[in-house]
N, C-alpha and C positions, 0 to 999 in steps of 0.2 A: 336493699331492700329496705331498710330504715330510711334511706334518704328521699328514696322513692315515695315513699308514705309520708315522710313529711312535707315532700312538696305537693302531693294531691292533699293532704290536711289545710295546707296554706291557700290552696286555689279553693277549696269547698269552703273556707272560711271567706273568702274574699268574694264569693260570687254569693255566699248566705248574705253578706253585707249589701252588696248590691241589691239584690233581690228586695232586701229589707228596705234600702233607701227607695228604691221605685215604689214600692207599694205606701211607704209614707208618702211619696209626693203625689202619688195617684190621689189617696185618700185628703190630701191638701187641697186638691182641686173642687172647685164649687160644684160642679157638675161631674162627680166622678161616676165610671162606670162600676155597678157592683160586681160585674162576671170578672174586670179585668182583676179587681181588688181580690176576689175570691181564688181566682187563679194565681196570684201573685203568693197569697198566702201557702196554696197547696206548695207550689214551689220552694218557697222559704222551708217549708217543713220538709220536704223530700231533699235538700241540700244540708239542711242540720242534722237531719238522720244520717247522711254518709258522713258527714263531719264525724260524728259520734260513733260510727262503726270503724271508721278508718283510725280513728284514735286507740280505741278498744284493740283494734289490731295490729298496733304501733305497739300498745303495752303488752300485748302477747307476746310480740316479737322480741321484745327487749328483755324479756325476764330471765 
C-alpha cells in the first residue's frame, strides 16, 4: 500500500510540474489565450490537491 501511494504521489507531482511549465510557457507567448491559462491553472490546483490528499493518506497509513 505504501509503495502504491508513493508512486501515485510521484506521478501527481510530475503531472503538477508539467502543467505548471505548460502554464508558464503559455503565459510567455505574446498572444496567449486567457481561457487556456485559466484551464491550466485549474488543472494545476486539482493536481496539487490530489498530491496533498495522497500525502496525507500516506501519513495516515504509516502511523
